[in-house]
C-alpha positions in Angstrom: 20.7 -10.0 -1.8 17.4 -8.5 -2.7 16.6 -7.7 -6.3 14.6 -4.7 -7.5 11.1 -5.5 -8.6 8.9 -3.9 -11.2 5.2 -4.5 -12.0 5.5 -7.9 -13.7 7.9 -9.2 -11.1 5.6 -8.1 -8.3 2.7 -10.0 -10.0 5.0 -13.0 -10.5 5.9 -13.1 -6.8 2.3 -12.8 -5.8 1.4 -15.8 -8.1 4.2 -17.9 -6.7 3.2 -17.1 -3.1 -0.4 -18.0 -4.0 0.9 -21.3 -5.5 2.8 -22.2 -2.3 -0.2 -21.4 -0.2 -2.5 -23.5 -2.4 -0.1 -26.5 -1.9 -0.3 -26.1 1.9 -4.0 -25.3 2.2 -6.8 -27.1 0.4 -8.2 -24.6 -2.1 -11.2 -26.9 -2.7 -12.8 -25.6 0.5 -13.3 -22.2 -1.0 -11.5 -20.5 1.9 -9.5 -17.4 0.7 -6.7 -15.5 2.4 -6.1 -11.8 2.2 -2.9 -9.8 1.7 -3.0 -6.0 1.8 -0.1 -4.2 0.0 0.9 -0.6 0.6 3.8 1.7 -0.2 5.7 1.9 -3.4 4.7 -1.6 -4.4 1.0 -0.6 -4.2 1.7 2.4 -6.4 3.4 0.2 -8.9 0.5 -2.3 -8.8 -2.0 0.6 -9.3 0.1 1.6 -12.4 0.8 5.0 -10.9 4.6 4.9 -10.8 7.2 3.0 -12.8 10.2 2.4 -10.6 11.8 -0.6 -8.9 11.3 -1.5 -5.3 13.2 -3.9 -3.1 10.2 -5.5 -1.3 6.5 -5.7 -1.1 5.1 -3.8 1.9 2.3 -5.7 3.6 0.2 -4.0 6.2 -2.0 -7.0 6.8 -2.2 -10.7 5.8 -4.2 -13.6 6.9 -2.3 -15.3 9.7 -2.2 -18.6 7.9 0.1 -17.3 5.1 2.3 -14.9 7.1 5.1 -17.4 7.4 5.3 -17.7 3.6 5.8 -14.0 2.9 9.5 -13.5 3.6 10.4 -16.1 1.0 9.1 -13.7 -1.7 10.4 -10.4 -0.2 7.0 -9.4 1.3 7.8 -7.1 4.2 5.5 -7.3 7.2 7.4 -4.7 9.3 5.2 -1.9 8.0 2.4 -2.8 10.3 3.9 -0.3 12.9 2.9 2.5 10.5 -0.9 1.8 10.6 -1.4 5.1 12.3 -0.2 6.8 9.1 -3.4 5.6 7.4 -6.8 7.3 7.9 -9.4 5.6 10.0 -11.3 2.9 8.0 -8.8 2.8 5.2 -9.8 -0.8 4.7 -13.1 0.4 3.2 -11.2 1.7 0.2 -9.0 -1.3 -0.6 -8.5 -1.9 -4.3 -8.3 -5.6 -5.5 -5.2 -6.3 -7.5 -6.0 -7.8 -10.9 -4.0 -11.0 -10.7 -5.4 -14.5 -11.1 -4.9 -16.6 -7.9 -6.1 -19.8 -6.4 -6.3 -19.0 -2.7 -5.0 -15.5 -1.9 -6.8 -12.3 -2.7 -4.4 -9.4 -3.0 -5.4 -5.8 -2.4 -3.7 -2.4 -2.2 -4.7 0.6 -0.2 -6.4 3.3 -2.2 -4.2 5.8 -4.0 -5.5 8.6 -1.6 -4.7 6.5 1.5 -1.2 5.8 0.1 -0.6 9.5 -0.5 -1.6 10.3 3.0 0.7 7.6 4.4 3.6 8.8 2.3 3.1 12.4 3.5 3.3 11.1 7.0 6.7 9.4 6.4 8.7 12.6 5.6 11.1 10.6 3.4 12.3 12.1 0.1 11.6 8.8 -1.8 8.0 8.7 -0.6 7.4 12.4 -1.5 8.9 11.8 -4.9 6.6 8.9 -5.5 3.5 11.0 -4.8 4.7 14.0 -7.0 4.8 11.9 -10.1 2.5 13.3 -12.8 0.4 10.1 -13.1 -0.1 10.0 -9.3 -1.1 13.6 -9.1 -3.4 13.3 -12.1 -5.3 10.3 -10.6 -5.9 11.7 -7.2 -9.5 12.3 -6.1 -8.7 15.6 -4.4 -12.0 15.9 -2.5 -11.4 12.4 -1.0 -7.8 13.3 -0.2 -8.9 16.4 1.6 -11.5 14.5 3.6 -8.9 11.8 4.5 -6.4 14.4 5.5 -8.9 15.7 8.0 -9.9 12.2 9.2 -6.2 11.4 9.9 -6.3 13.4 13.1 -8.5 10.6 14.6 -6.0 7.9 13.8 -2.5 9.5 13.9 -0.5 9.0 17.1 -0.6 12.5 18.5 -1.4 16.2 17.8 2.2 17.0 17.0 2.4 14.3 14.3 -0.8 15.5 12.9 0.4 19.2 12.8 3.6 18.1 11.0 1.5 16.0 8.5 -1.0 18.9 8.0 1.9 21.2 7.1 3.2 18.7 4.5 -0.3 18.1 3.2 -1.0 21.8 2.7 2.2 22.3 0.8 1.6 19.3 -1.3 -2.0 20.4 -2.2 -0.7 23.9 -2.9 1.9 22.7 -5.3 0.0 19.9 -7.1 -3.8 20.3 -6.8 -5.1 21.7 -10.1 
């Protein structure tokens, strides 16, 4: 049975994963692995929301550590949603402030997470991005640019039209 995780527990699981990886791979070589976190876990790590989550959504990890992720409730099944992120979202990754030996943890940017959550059409995702601290931290110029760029990475025109309707309503309701 999975447990709910808050900020400190997320960091603890990341440290334990890193410890396991450092026991398997020689960290004296200087080789580092990457793990990219998205979704609600990323918003928690960015200190934008304060709610529990059941797992840590990972959109990418170095292949060497992928086999270790499930043990710590890291969910790799979100890779199918890559089209919900604007093109070149990797250029905006945010390094998670956690001391590690061998794994560098990153989150997608707040604006990329907002875009991806608007694409999901789930109530929980929409609720996450309407939290006052999330809304207050958004770079609205960047968000607008990413909303336009999404049409180059989303699966089809219909999906983009549905997203655009959600985005326009969101901006109308929350942009100051």
